[in-house]
N, C-alpha and C positions, 0 to 999 in steps of 0.2 A: 186764526187770525193775522198770524203772519201770508199765508198763502193769498189774506182778503183783502191786506197792502199792497202784494205785490203786483196783484189782478188791479185794483185801483190806481196805484202806479203808471202800471202800463198803457192803461186806460184815457189815464188825462196827458200820456205822452202822444198815443194815441191823436184823437183829439187834439192836442196843438200841434201837432205837426200838420193834421188836414188842415185848421187853423193860420197856418202860415201859408200853405201850397196857395187855399182860396185870395189868402191877400195880393199875391202876386199878380193876379185878376187885376184890380183895384190900383197895385202900383205900375202895372202900362198903361192902363188908362187910355184905351184904346187897340191900333193894330200897325203896328211901325212909327210911321211920320205920320200916321191918322188918330190923332189927341183930340180928346170928349173935347167942348167948350172950345176950339181952333174956328176964327172965323168963315163960314164963305172964301171970301176972298182972300185965301191961302195957294185956293186951287180952283179958283173959279175958270182958271183959261181951260183947265182939264177937265173940265165937269159939261155932261150934255146932259137937260134939265129933261123927268120921267114925269114929277107930275109936282103942283105946287096949291098947297091947298089949305089956310084959317095960320098960314105963317109956316107953315109944315116944309121942306122943299125936300123934292128926293131928286140925285141926280148920279149917270154911270159916268163914273171916274173914265175914265182913258187916258192918262197916265204912264208913266213905265215902271211906278213901284211895284212891287211886291208880286211877281208872275206864278210865287207857290209859298202855299200854305205849309211849314214843316214835312216839304218834300215834298208833298201833290199842287199838282199845277191848279190856280187859278183861273178860269174863264174870264172873271167878271167882277166888280167890285160896284157896288152903290152907297152914297152916301147919303143921311138925313141929315137937315138943318132943322131947328125951332128955331125960329129967328135970327140964324143967318148964323148959328153953332153948332156943330160940329154934336149929332145926340147919337147916333146908327153908323153900323159898319156893317155889311154884307154883303159878302164873298162867299160864289158860286161858283161851284167846282170842275173841275174838267167834264167835259160832254160832251168829249168822242166817242164815246163808249156807252153813252146814255142809255142803247136800248137793251142793255145785257146787264141785268139784273145781277147776277150774278157779281158781277164785278162791279158795280155800282156799290151793292151792298158791300164786298173787301174795304172796298175804298174806305167809303162810313167809319165802318170799321177798323181799318188804319188812322184814319184822321179820328176818332175817337179816341182811341190808346193813344195815339202823341199826345193829346190835351188831358186823358188822364194823368199821364208823364208830370206833366209841367203844372197844374193845379190841382190832381188829383180826384177824388170821383164824383161822376154829376150827381146833384142834391134829388135831382128827379128823373125820372124813365118813360118815356113812355114807348109801346110799342103797340100796334093797331091794323097788323096783317088785312083785316075784311078796308079799311079806309087808303092800304100802303103806304102807312106813315111812320115814322118812328123821329123818335123826338128826347138828345137828353140837354138837362139844361144845371148848370152853374150860375152859382148867384155870390159875388163878393157883395160890402157893406154899401159902392158906388158904381156895380160892372156888377152885366148881367147878360149871361153868353148863351144862347141856345143849340144846338150843332140839331139839323132834323132832314130828314131821304124822304123827298115825296115820288110814289110811284104818278106820273100823269099821265099813264095810256102806253098805252103799244106802240105806236108811232113816235112820240116823245121820246115816252124811256123814265128815267130814275134822276131826280137834281137832287144832289147833295152841296147842302146852304148854309152854311156860319153867320149866323146874325149874334153884335158885338153893339152892346146898349147901355148908356149912362143909362140911371137912373136911379134918385133918392129913395134910401128906406128909411120910412114912417114909420118905424115902431111904436112911436109915443102918437097914433093917429087913434085913439079911441077903439081899437081891436084888439 
């Protein structure tokens, strides 16, 4: 009985720690100065349009913020706005060694390790070597994050990308 009590206590303690860790994702509510819900006008002079459709606009960010993510060089940042409110942040990582698959997989592993330290283990991981794609997902109550690595052919190489997205968790949606 005493062993069962200790096991239950440890299980609840580890669940509580993981819950507190993933709550950091919601607390950050974005990435550095990019906070979800912020209007387009906050960065308008530093954005170049990629596409605009049905009230959703995507832009490349050309400002000086955010040259690295947890020590890994960022090559580009895309911001997506829904009805002029920031909803998605996409970080594209260093493309200098994109054709060196081994280097890019180590970079992915390094980024994932740092995210795990900050937010805990991903809720889901996919690795499909036939398609050349790896994905890891973290899910808070208001923010979702996807780290992916995609092989895009021998001339282009591998692209590591982190997508951070605001979302509404509709647990009472009938499903």
